[in-house]
C-alpha positions in Angstrom: -16.9 -146.0 -113.8 -14.3 -148.1 -115.1 -14.2 -148.1 -118.9 -12.5 -152.0 -118.7 -15.8 -153.7 -117.1 -16.4 -155.7 -114.9 -13.1 -157.4 -113.0 -12.4 -160.4 -111.0 -11.4 -160.4 -107.9 -7.6 -162.4 -108.4 -7.5 -158.7 -110.8 -8.7 -156.8 -108.2 -5.5 -157.7 -106.2 -3.5 -157.4 -108.0 -4.1 -154.2 -109.1 -4.3 -152.7 -105.5 -0.5 -155.2 -104.9 0.9 -153.1 -108.1 0.1 -149.7 -106.9 1.1 -150.7 -102.8 4.6 -149.5 -102.0 6.8 -152.2 -101.6 10.2 -152.9 -99.7 12.0 -154.7 -101.9 14.6 -157.8 -99.8 16.0 -160.6 -99.3 14.4 -163.1 -96.7 13.3 -166.4 -96.5 10.1 -167.5 -95.6 8.4 -171.0 -94.7 5.6 -171.4 -97.7 2.5 -173.7 -96.6 1.0 -175.7 -100.0 -2.1 -177.5 -99.6 -2.1 -181.4 -98.8 1.8 -180.8 -97.7 2.8 -181.5 -94.5 6.6 -179.4 -94.6 6.8 -175.9 -95.3 8.9 -175.5 -98.6 11.9 -172.4 -97.7 11.1 -169.2 -100.4 13.2 -166.5 -100.9 11.1 -163.1 -100.6 11.9 -160.4 -103.0 9.2 -157.7 -102.4 6.6 -157.3 -99.4 3.4 -154.9 -99.5 0.9 -155.0 -97.2 -1.2 -157.1 -99.4 1.0 -159.7 -100.6 4.8 -160.9 -101.8 7.1 -161.4 -104.8 8.1 -165.2 -103.9 11.3 -166.9 -105.5 11.7 -171.2 -105.3 11.7 -174.0 -107.2 8.4 -175.3 -106.4 5.5 -176.0 -108.7 2.3 -173.3 -108.1 -0.6 -173.2 -109.5 -2.2 -169.7 -110.2 -4.9 -169.7 -107.7 -3.6 -172.4 -105.3 -4.8 -171.0 -101.4 -1.4 -171.1 -99.5 -0.5 -170.1 -96.6 3.6 -167.8 -95.5 5.0 -168.1 -92.4 6.5 -164.7 -92.0 9.3 -163.5 -89.8 7.7 -161.8 -86.7 4.4 -161.3 -88.0 3.5 -165.6 -88.1 1.2 -167.4 -90.5 -0.4 -165.4 -92.7 -3.1 -167.2 -95.3 -3.3 -165.6 -99.4 -3.8 -167.4 -102.6 -1.2 -167.1 -105.8 -2.3 -164.6 -108.5 0.5 -165.2 -110.8 3.1 -167.8 -111.4 6.1 -167.3 -113.7 9.8 -168.9 -114.1 10.8 -169.7 -110.8 8.6 -167.0 -109.3 4.9 -165.8 -108.0 3.1 -163.4 -106.5 0.4 -164.0 -103.7 -1.9 -162.1 -102.4 -2.5 -161.7 -98.8 -6.3 -162.3 -97.2 -5.2 -159.9 -94.5 -2.8 -156.8 -94.2 0.7 -157.2 -93.0 3.3 -154.8 -91.7 6.6 -155.2 -94.2 8.4 -153.1 -91.5 7.7 -155.9 -89.1 8.5 -158.2 -91.1 12.2 -156.6 -91.7 13.1 -156.0 -88.0 15.6 -158.1 -86.8 14.6 -159.3 -83.4 18.2 -159.7 -81.2 18.6 -160.5 -78.0 21.8 -160.2 -75.9 22.3 -163.3 -75.8 23.1 -163.3 -79.6 25.5 -159.7 -78.5 29.1 -159.9 -78.4 30.4 -159.7 -75.1 31.8 -156.2 -75.4 28.1 -155.0 -76.6 26.3 -156.8 -73.6 25.1 -155.0 -71.1 25.9 -155.2 -67.3 22.9 -154.1 -65.8 25.1 -150.7 -64.7 24.7 -148.6 -67.9 22.3 -146.2 -68.6 20.3 -145.2 -71.8 21.2 -146.6 -75.4 23.1 -149.2 -76.2 25.1 -147.0 -78.7 27.9 -144.5 -78.0 27.5 -140.8 -78.9 29.6 -139.1 -81.1 
């Protein structure tokens, strides 16, 4: 039993987020704030399955419901659980896969010509040494 007494949902989520494995990274995401039609670009500094640390020059209040558009995952609803100077923490309403967010999607047309497949190759795109 917890000797500190009952805790709020925000405190529970924050405790879970702090204990989760985090991926340190430098990505951008779109933050949709209530009442704002356009997303604000934020820098994602840390990402765990349950939340993220965002950095941006935007005013948000603790407890604000937000939506974050994460690459390869899409929109994820959550709440701002803490606010600092230029940084804030968001607890997601559902778990996300941080590795999926990190994964870079490259189409063949994005590759330089010497790396594009002709259709005659077999096996992986890399060369073994």
